[in-house]
C-alpha positions as CSV (number, residue, x, y, z in Angstrom):
1,M,101.0,67.8,58.4
2,P,101.6,64.4,56.9
3,G,102.9,62.5,59.6
4,G,101.3,61.8,63.5
5,M,101.2,65.2,64.9
6,A,98.3,66.7,62.6
7,A,97.0,63.1,63.2
8,R,96.6,62.6,66.3
9,S,95.7,67.1,66.8
10,L,92.1,65.7,64.3
11,T,92.0,62.3,66.6
12,V,91.6,65.0,69.6
13,A,88.9,67.0,67.5
14,M,86.9,64.0,66.8
15,A,87.5,63.4,70.7
16,V,85.8,66.3,71.7
17,Q,83.2,66.8,69.2
18,G,82.5,63.2,70.6
19,S,82.0,64.4,74.1
20,L,85.6,61.7,74.6
21,L,87.7,64.1,76.4
22,F,86.8,64.6,80.5
23,D,89.1,65.8,83.1
24,S,88.8,65.6,86.1
25,S,91.8,65.8,87.9
26,P,93.1,69.0,90.2
27,K,94.5,72.2,88.4
28,P,97.7,72.6,90.1
29,V,99.2,76.5,90.2
30,G,101.9,75.0,87.6
31,G,106.5,75.4,89.3
32,D,109.5,75.8,86.4
33,G,111.2,72.6,86.4
34,P,114.5,73.0,83.5
35,T,115.2,76.1,81.6
36,G,111.5,76.8,82.5
37,V,110.0,73.9,81.7
38,R,106.0,73.9,83.7
39,R,105.8,71.1,85.1
40,Y,102.9,69.6,87.8
41,T,102.6,70.5,91.0
42,G,98.9,69.4,92.0
43,S,98.2,66.0,93.8
44,F,99.8,63.0,92.4
45,G,97.2,60.0,93.0
46,V,96.0,57.2,91.4
47,P,93.8,58.9,88.1
48,E,97.5,60.9,87.4
49,A,99.4,57.1,87.7
50,T,97.0,55.6,85.7
51,R,97.5,58.1,82.9
52,L,101.0,58.2,83.1
53,L,101.0,54.3,82.8
54,W,98.5,54.9,79.6
55,R,100.7,57.3,77.9
56,A,104.0,55.9,78.9
57,G,103.0,52.3,78.4
58,F,100.4,50.0,77.6
59,G,97.8,50.7,81.2
60,P,98.0,49.3,84.2
61,K,98.8,45.4,84.7
62,R,96.5,43.1,87.0
63,Q,99.4,41.2,88.4
64,S,102.3,41.8,88.5
65,A,106.3,40.9,91.2
66,V,107.6,44.2,89.3
67,E,105.4,46.9,87.8
68,R,103.6,48.6,90.1
69,T,100.1,49.8,90.6
70,P,99.0,53.0,90.3
71,A,98.6,53.1,94.3
72,Q,102.2,51.8,94.4
73,L,103.6,54.3,91.9
74,A,101.3,57.3,93.4
75,A,102.9,57.0,96.2
76,L,106.1,57.4,95.2
77,G,105.2,61.0,94.0
78,L,105.8,62.1,90.1
79,D,109.3,61.9,89.9
80,G,109.8,58.6,91.7
81,A,106.7,57.4,89.2
82,V,108.3,58.7,86.3
83,D,111.7,57.5,87.2
84,A,110.4,53.5,87.8
85,L,109.3,53.7,84.5
86,F,113.1,54.4,82.8
87,T,114.5,52.4,85.9
88,P,111.5,49.0,86.3
89,A,112.7,47.0,88.8
90,A,113.6,43.7,85.9
91,R,113.7,43.5,82.4
92,T,111.6,40.2,81.4
93,L,108.5,39.0,80.5
94,E,105.4,38.7,82.9
95,G,102.9,37.0,82.7
96,P,101.1,33.8,80.8
97,E,103.0,32.5,77.5
98,P,101.5,33.0,74.4
99,Y,99.5,31.0,72.1
100,T,96.7,30.4,69.6
101,E,94.2,28.4,68.5
102,F,97.3,26.4,66.4
103,G,99.4,25.8,69.5
104,P,102.2,28.0,70.9
105,L,103.3,31.5,68.6
106,E,105.5,29.8,65.7
107,D,108.5,31.4,63.6
108,P,108.1,35.1,63.4
109,A,108.8,35.8,59.5
110,N,105.5,34.2,59.1
111,F,102.6,36.1,58.6
112,P,100.8,37.0,60.4
113,Y,103.7,36.3,63.9
114,D,105.6,38.9,63.8
115,H,102.4,40.8,65.2
116,L,101.4,38.4,67.4
117,W,105.6,38.2,68.9
118,W,105.7,42.4,69.1
119,F,102.0,42.0,70.5
120,D,103.3,39.7,72.8
121,R,106.0,41.6,73.9
122,M,103.7,44.8,74.6
123,V,101.0,42.9,77.1
124,R,104.6,41.2,79.5
125,S,107.7,43.3,78.7
126,T,108.1,44.7,82.7
127,M,110.5,47.8,80.1
128,Q,106.6,49.5,78.9
129,L,108.4,52.3,78.6
130,E,110.9,51.5,76.2
131,E,108.5,49.1,74.1
132,R,106.1,52.2,74.0
133,M,108.9,54.1,72.8
134,A,109.7,51.6,70.5
135,L,106.4,51.5,68.7
136,L,106.9,55.6,68.6
137,W,109.4,55.6,66.7
138,H,108.2,53.2,64.4
139,D,105.5,55.2,63.5
140,W,107.9,58.5,63.0
141,F,110.1,56.8,60.7
142,G,107.1,54.7,59.0
143,V,109.1,51.9,57.9
144,S,106.8,49.2,56.2
145,N,107.4,45.3,55.7
146,D,104.8,45.7,52.9
147,Q,107.8,47.2,51.0
148,V,111.7,45.2,53.1
149,G,109.6,42.0,52.4
150,Q,112.2,40.9,54.8
151,Y,111.2,40.0,58.9
152,T,115.0,40.3,59.5
153,L,115.4,42.4,58.8
154,M,111.8,44.3,60.5
155,A,113.4,43.4,63.7
156,D,116.3,44.8,64.0
157,H,114.7,48.1,63.1
158,I,112.4,47.3,65.9
159,D,116.0,46.5,68.1
160,L,117.0,49.7,67.1
161,F,114.7,51.2,68.9
162,R,114.4,49.5,71.7
163,T,118.2,50.1,72.0
164,K,118.3,53.7,71.3
165,G,114.8,54.4,71.8
166,L,116.0,56.5,74.7
167,G,119.5,58.0,73.9
168,S,120.3,60.4,72.1
169,F,118.2,61.8,68.8
170,R,121.1,62.5,66.9
171,D,122.6,58.2,67.3
172,L,118.8,57.2,66.6
173,L,118.8,59.2,63.9
174,Q,122.7,57.9,62.1
175,A,121.5,54.5,63.4
176,V,118.2,54.2,61.4
177,T,119.9,55.9,58.8
178,V,122.7,52.5,58.1
179,D,119.8,50.8,59.2
180,G,118.7,47.3,56.4
181,A,115.2,48.5,56.6
182,M,115.4,51.7,56.1
183,L,118.2,51.1,53.0
184,V,115.7,48.7,51.6
185,R,112.3,50.7,52.0
186,L,113.9,54.4,51.2
187,D,116.9,52.7,48.6
188,G,119.2,54.0,50.1
189,D,121.4,51.1,49.6
190,D,121.0,52.0,45.8
191,N,121.8,55.4,46.4
192,Q,125.3,56.0,44.1
193,K,127.7,58.6,42.8
194,G,125.9,59.7,39.3
195,I,122.8,58.4,40.0
196,A,121.1,59.9,43.0
197,N,118.1,58.8,44.8
198,E,116.2,61.6,46.5
199,N,113.7,59.4,48.5
200,Y,115.5,59.2,51.7
201,A,117.1,63.0,51.6
202,R,114.0,64.2,50.9
203,E,111.8,62.0,54.0
204,L,114.8,62.8,55.9
205,M,113.9,66.5,55.9
206,E,110.4,66.1,55.5
207,L,108.9,63.4,58.4
208,Y,112.6,62.6,60.6
209,T,113.4,66.1,61.2
210,L,112.0,69.2,59.6
211,G,108.2,69.3,58.6
212,P,106.7,69.7,55.6
213,D,105.1,73.8,54.5
214,R,107.9,75.9,57.1
215,G,109.9,77.0,55.0
216,A,113.2,74.1,56.2
217,Y,114.6,73.4,53.6
218,T,114.4,73.3,49.3
219,E,114.3,71.0,46.4
220,T,118.0,71.8,45.9
221,D,118.5,70.8,49.6
222,V,117.7,67.4,48.9
223,R,118.9,66.9,45.2
224,E,122.4,67.8,47.5
225,A,121.3,66.0,50.5
226,A,120.8,62.7,47.9
227,R,124.3,63.2,47.1
228,G,125.3,62.8,50.6
229,L,123.9,59.8,51.2
230,T,125.3,58.3,48.2
231,G,127.7,55.2,48.8
232,Y,125.3,52.1,50.8
233,R,125.0,48.5,49.3
234,S,123.8,45.6,49.7
235,D,123.3,42.1,47.9
236,Y,120.0,40.0,47.5
237,V,121.1,36.0,48.0
238,A,117.8,34.7,48.1
239,S,119.2,31.5,50.1
240,R,120.6,33.9,53.0
241,G,116.6,35.0,53.3
242,G,117.5,38.6,51.1
243,Y,119.2,41.2,51.4
244,V,122.4,40.8,52.9
245,D,126.4,42.5,53.5
246,F,125.3,46.0,54.0
247,E,127.7,48.6,53.0
248,Y,129.3,51.7,52.4
249,V,131.4,51.6,49.2
250,P,133.4,55.0,49.2
251,S,133.4,54.9,45.4
252,R,130.1,54.8,45.2
253,H,130.2,57.7,46.9
254,D,129.8,61.4,45.1
255,D,132.9,63.3,46.7
256,G,132.4,66.0,44.6
257,E,130.9,69.7,46.4
258,K,127.4,69.8,47.6
259,V,125.6,73.2,48.9
260,V,123.3,72.0,51.8
261,F,121.0,74.1,53.7
262,G,123.7,77.4,51.9
263,K,126.8,75.5,53.2
264,R,128.8,74.3,50.9
265,D,131.0,71.3,51.9
266,D,132.0,67.8,51.1
267,Y,129.0,66.1,52.9
268,L,129.7,62.6,54.2
269,P,126.2,60.5,55.2
270,A,126.3,61.5,59.2
271,E,127.2,65.0,58.2
272,V,123.8,65.1,55.8
273,V,122.0,63.7,59.1
274,D,124.1,65.7,61.6
275,A,123.3,69.2,59.1
276,T,119.4,68.8,59.3
277,L,120.2,68.3,62.6
278,A,121.7,71.4,63.3
279,H,119.3,73.4,61.4
280,P,117.1,76.1,63.4
281,Q,113.9,74.9,63.4
282,H,114.9,71.1,64.1
283,A,114.1,71.3,67.7
284,S,111.2,73.4,67.6
285,F,110.2,70.2,65.6
286,F,111.2,67.3,67.2
287,V,109.8,68.6,70.5
288,L,106.1,69.5,68.6
289,K,106.1,66.1,67.7
290,L,107.6,64.4,70.4
291,W,104.9,66.3,72.9
292,S,101.8,65.6,70.4
293,S,102.3,61.8,71.2
294,F,101.6,62.0,75.1
295,V,99.6,65.3,75.3
296,A,96.6,66.3,73.6
297,V,97.1,69.6,73.2
298,P,100.1,72.0,71.7
299,P,102.7,73.6,74.3
300,S,102.3,77.1,74.8
301,A,105.0,79.2,72.4
302,G,107.1,80.1,75.6
303,Q,106.8,76.2,76.8
304,C,108.1,75.1,73.1
305,L,111.0,77.6,73.5
306,A,112.1,75.9,76.7
307,L,111.8,72.1,75.4
308,E,114.2,73.2,72.8
309,T,116.7,75.3,74.4
310,L,116.4,71.8,77.1
311,Y,116.4,69.7,74.2
312,V,119.7,71.2,72.2
313,E,121.4,71.3,75.4
314,S,120.9,68.0,76.8
315,G,122.7,67.5,73.4
316,Y,119.7,66.1,71.6
317,D,119.0,63.6,74.6
318,I,115.7,61.7,73.9
319,A,115.3,60.7,77.7
320,T,115.1,64.5,78.5
321,V,113.3,66.0,77.2
322,L,110.3,63.0,77.7
323,R,111.3,63.2,81.2
324,A,110.1,66.8,80.8
325,I,107.1,65.9,78.9
326,L,105.7,63.1,81.4
327,T,105.7,65.9,84.5
328,H,104.5,68.6,82.5
329,E,101.7,70.5,84.1
330,D,99.7,69.9,80.6
331,L,99.7,66.2,81.0
332,Y,97.7,66.0,83.6
333,T,95.5,68.5,83.4
334,G,94.8,68.9,79.8
335,P,92.3,66.5,78.6
336,P,92.6,63.1,77.1
337,L,94.3,60.9,73.6
338,V,92.5,58.7,72.3
339,K,94.1,55.4,72.7
340,Q,95.9,53.9,69.7
341,P,94.6,49.9,68.5
342,V,97.5,47.7,69.9
343,V,98.0,50.2,73.4
344,F,93.8,50.1,73.4
345,G,94.0,46.4,73.4
346,A,97.2,44.9,75.6
347,G,95.7,47.4,77.8
348,L,92.4,45.2,78.1
349,L,94.5,42.0,78.0
350,R,97.2,43.4,81.5
351,A,94.0,44.6,83.2
352,V,93.0,40.9,83.6
353,G,95.8,39.7,83.7
354,R,95.8,37.2,80.8
355,G,98.1,36.9,77.8
356,V,98.1,36.5,73.7
357,E,95.4,32.9,73.1
358,T,94.4,34.5,69.7
359,I,95.6,34.5,65.9
360,G,92.6,36.8,65.2
361,W,94.5,39.7,66.9
362,P,96.7,41.1,63.6
363,V,92.9,41.0,61.6
364,M,91.7,42.9,64.8
365,S,93.7,45.4,64.8
366,E,93.7,46.1,61.2
367,Q,90.8,46.5,61.0
368,A,90.6,48.9,64.0
369,G,93.7,51.2,62.1
370,Q,97.2,49.4,63.7
371,R,99.1,46.6,62.2
372,L,102.6,46.1,63.4
373,F,105.2,46.3,61.0
374,L,102.9,47.8,58.5
375,P,102.1,51.3,58.9
376,P,100.4,52.5,55.7
377,N,103.1,54.4,54.2
378,I,106.1,56.4,55.4
379,A,104.5,59.1,57.5
380,G,102.9,56.4,59.6
381,W,99.5,55.0,60.9
382,R,96.4,57.7,60.1
383,E,95.3,58.4,63.6
384,D,92.9,60.4,62.6
385,R,91.1,57.1,61.4
386,W,91.5,55.6,65.1
387,L,87.9,56.3,66.4
388,D,85.5,56.5,63.7
389,T,82.6,54.5,62.3
390,S,84.4,51.4,60.3
391,T,87.5,51.4,63.8
392,I,85.1,51.8,66.4
393,Q,84.1,47.8,65.3
394,A,86.6,46.6,65.8
395,R,87.7,48.2,69.2
396,W,83.6,46.1,69.9
397,T,85.8,42.9,68.2
398,L,88.4,43.3,70.3
399,A,87.5,43.4,73.3
400,R,85.5,40.6,72.1
401,Y,89.0,38.6,72.1
402,V,89.6,39.4,75.7
403,L,86.4,38.1,76.7
404,N,86.3,35.1,73.9
405,H,86.0,31.5,76.3
406,H,86.4,33.4,79.8
407,E,82.3,34.3,79.4
408,L,80.3,33.3,83.1
409,G,78.4,30.2,82.1
410,P,74.9,29.0,83.4
411,D,77.1,26.7,85.9
412,D,78.6,29.1,87.6
413,D,77.4,30.3,91.3
414,Y,76.9,33.6,90.3
415,P,75.5,35.9,93.0
416,A,71.0,35.8,92.1
417,A,70.8,38.9,94.5
418,E,73.3,41.4,92.8
419,T,71.3,44.9,92.1
420,P,72.1,46.7,88.5
421,A,74.8,48.7,90.9
422,Q,76.5,45.7,92.0
423,A,76.3,44.5,88.9
424,V,78.2,47.2,87.2
425,D,80.8,47.5,90.2
426,A,82.0,43.9,89.2
427,A,81.9,44.5,85.8
428,L,85.0,48.0,87.0
429,A,86.7,45.3,88.8
430,H,86.7,42.8,85.9
431,W,88.9,45.3,84.3
432,N,91.7,46.3,86.7
433,G,89.3,48.6,88.3
434,A,88.3,50.5,85.6
435,V,87.1,54.5,86.4
436,V,83.6,55.6,84.1
437,H,81.9,58.8,84.3
438,D,78.8,59.3,86.0
439,D,76.5,59.4,83.0
440,T,78.2,56.7,81.3
441,R,77.5,54.7,85.0
442,A,73.8,55.6,84.2
443,V,73.5,54.1,81.2
444,L,75.1,50.7,82.8
445,E,72.8,50.8,85.6
446,S,70.3,51.5,83.1
447,T,71.2,48.1,80.4
448,A,72.0,47.1,83.8
449,R,68.3,46.3,85.2
450,A,67.1,46.5,81.2
451,I,68.7,42.8,80.9
452,A,66.5,42.2,84.1
453,T,63.7,42.7,82.4
454,I,64.0,40.2,78.8
455,A,66.1,37.9,79.8
456,S,63.4,34.8,80.5
457,G,64.2,31.9,81.5
458,Y,67.0,32.1,83.1
459,S,67.4,31.1,87.0
460,A,68.3,34.5,88.8
461,G,72.2,33.1,89.2
462,Q,72.0,32.6,85.6
463,R,70.4,36.5,84.8
464,N,73.2,37.9,86.7
465,A,75.9,35.9,85.2
466,L,74.6,36.7,81.2
467,R,74.8,40.7,82.3
468,Q,77.8,40.9,84.1
469,D,79.4,39.0,80.3
470,I,77.7,41.8,78.5
471,L,78.0,44.8,81.1
472,R,81.8,43.7,81.0
473,H,81.9,44.2,77.3
474,L,80.2,47.3,77.6
475,V,82.8,48.4,80.1
476,A,85.2,48.1,77.5
477,T,84.0,49.3,74.5
478,C,82.4,52.5,76.8
479,P,83.9,56.1,75.8
480,D,85.7,56.2,78.5
481,Q,87.8,53.6,78.2
482,Q,89.0,54.4,74.6
483,V,91.2,57.8,75.3
484,C,93.6,57.6,78.8
């Protein structure tokens, strides 16, 4: 299956094989939530709150007047913590203003500043869930500026996800269908009576609502739906920046009778979208794809059915299903997920209370497997490439960027009498109290002891400062920190 769901499963399998997955949380006896959805009833402490912040945001922030720490979220309990993500105390950007080696960020329409502007929002926005959902929908719909070639359309496309990403999926899908970036990307503005273009109709079914290889639709359904989607147009005006004046023109619409999923009707564009949502196989597709973005193991058949029922009865409400997932026992008792590259990078900056300070983020993020505004194809990013011999090196460099120009120097007043264990404690504290496994800690302490024997020519304090820089980098890039 193309897209995020199958690829994410492969990512999880890779993590298992690499001994990256661990789970030290208590095992609860699950309780029923709405419509029989199992909810987590174990202790909700700092580890569980931290996992929630990583799954539904970009990790804990070191200092904030608005965002709650894991300890503060834990004190609210599971429901209170989830509520806090949906309704933060303020909508603002909090933290250091972004800049690069060349000064303040330039116009995001100038490459590569588009990535930097959104990445900065991931780091500083107090609306963490909103930004994380925008990233999820960007992956779900897979529109790339490589094909659109117009930042203004892409910016509107992402803003659409911010404003509608937690509302009705029907409203979101209807809006995406007529969104300028999507119309350009899949030729919807060149789809007219007599020469219907099938691109959007096919992806609407295969990637957005029903899924491939499930017997949910036929080639006839695609062709007939494409006829129903005719009617939109745009103008390309270079002096106005590209594609403009998107509109629906009734005379361009094929008003003849069509047969979609066995039902004969005239079908306007909005009615084609509604037909896919009403399809018996849509709810299961939606639930599984949304679930896979937050939970590493697939739901049982019973839980999938319960979530499908919740989704349909709520009127396709995204937030209702998402709340059920974020309070589900599988999220807290199951294995971790691999952090997406931009989530990993943004989380490092948030952990140390820093902002964007280099123009290098887009290149390194792309090498790690994820460049914002440029998913590799309409199915989204290759999650199965997020941890391999190539991309893990890019994560090493991302961590280096976070530490760059903030290293301890020989003139720093660093303790001369520091044990290897204390050095590791200090490195973990640098990353906002990062937690590692005992076996990882043992390797870090062994490394700390080795550095003490080979770093000749330094005073004890200078040697320990050098050791601390090395340990900070190793903590950030160790297997434990690649998952959440």
